[in-house]
C-alpha positions in Angstrom: 84.1 104.1 106.0 83.4 101.0 104.0 85.3 100.1 100.7 82.0 101.0 99.0 81.8 104.6 100.6 85.8 105.0 100.2 85.4 104.2 96.1 82.0 106.2 96.0 84.5 109.2 97.2 87.2 108.5 95.3 84.6 108.8 92.0 83.4 111.8 93.6 87.1 113.3 93.6 88.1 112.3 90.4 84.6 113.8 89.0 85.9 117.5 90.0 87.8 119.7 88.1 90.5 120.5 90.3 93.5 122.0 89.0 96.9 121.6 90.3 96.7 123.7 92.9 93.4 122.4 94.2 95.0 119.1 94.0 98.0 120.1 96.0 95.7 121.9 98.9 93.4 119.1 99.0 96.6 116.3 99.5 98.0 118.8 102.3 94.7 118.5 104.3 94.1 114.8 103.9 97.9 114.5 105.0 97.8 116.7 107.9 94.7 114.7 109.2 96.0 111.7 108.6 98.9 112.8 110.4 97.0 114.2 113.2 94.9 111.1 113.7 98.0 109.2 114.1 99.5 111.3 116.5 96.3 111.5 118.5 96.3 107.6 119.0 99.7 107.2 120.0 99.5 110.1 122.5 96.8 107.5 124.2 97.8 107.0 127.5 98.7 103.3 128.1 97.0 101.4 131.1 99.0 99.8 134.0 98.2 96.3 132.6 99.8 97.4 129.2 102.8 98.7 130.7 103.8 95.6 132.5 104.3 94.0 129.5 107.8 94.6 127.8 108.1 97.1 125.0 109.1 94.2 122.0 105.9 92.1 123.2 103.5 94.9 123.0 100.9 95.7 120.2 98.0 97.5 119.7 94.9 95.4 121.3 92.5 97.0 118.9 94.1 95.6 116.1 92.6 92.2 117.2 90.0 93.1 119.7 87.3 96.1 119.6 87.0 96.1 123.1 90.9 96.6 123.8 91.2 94.0 126.0 95.0 94.1 127.4 95.5 90.3 126.9 95.5 90.8 123.0 98.3 93.8 123.5 101.1 90.8 124.4 102.1 89.7 120.9 103.1 86.6 122.7 99.4 85.6 123.6 98.0 86.7 119.9 100.7 84.2 118.4 99.6 81.5 121.0 96.0 82.1 119.9 96.8 82.1 115.9 98.8 78.5 116.8 95.9 77.0 118.1 93.8 74.8 115.3 90.4 76.6 114.8 87.1 74.5 115.5 85.4 73.9 112.8 81.7 74.7 113.1 78.9 71.7 113.4 76.9 72.7 110.2 80.2 72.6 108.3 80.5 69.1 109.5 77.3 68.2 108.9 77.2 69.4 105.3 80.4 67.5 104.6 78.7 64.3 105.6 76.1 64.9 103.5 76.4 63.4 99.6 74.7 65.9 96.9 71.3 64.0 95.9 70.1 64.0 92.4 66.4 63.8 91.4 65.4 62.2 88.7 61.7 63.0 86.9 60.7 60.4 84.3 57.7 61.5 81.9 55.7 59.5 80.2 53.9 60.6 76.9 
């Protein structure tokens, strides 16, 4: 859910006239769902490649890459990638080289 969607949901919930009992019920359901999701994520079976990485160097590859590539499950690889200089984009180089131009229009009356 996007930040805008989350804000809209929060505004909707605040607009409801909930009693303390209703608020406690809602909080319990949200907490329960959150805990269920966390345990569900932990139960994922690790691939053989990820299991081969020592546990102190393991991290969640989905936090870095949507594909979940096992390369990103090793903190050493991630740290190495982050330490490399970031390439400059071609259009940024051109923009930096250009001087702003001023146009002056003279009118005779």
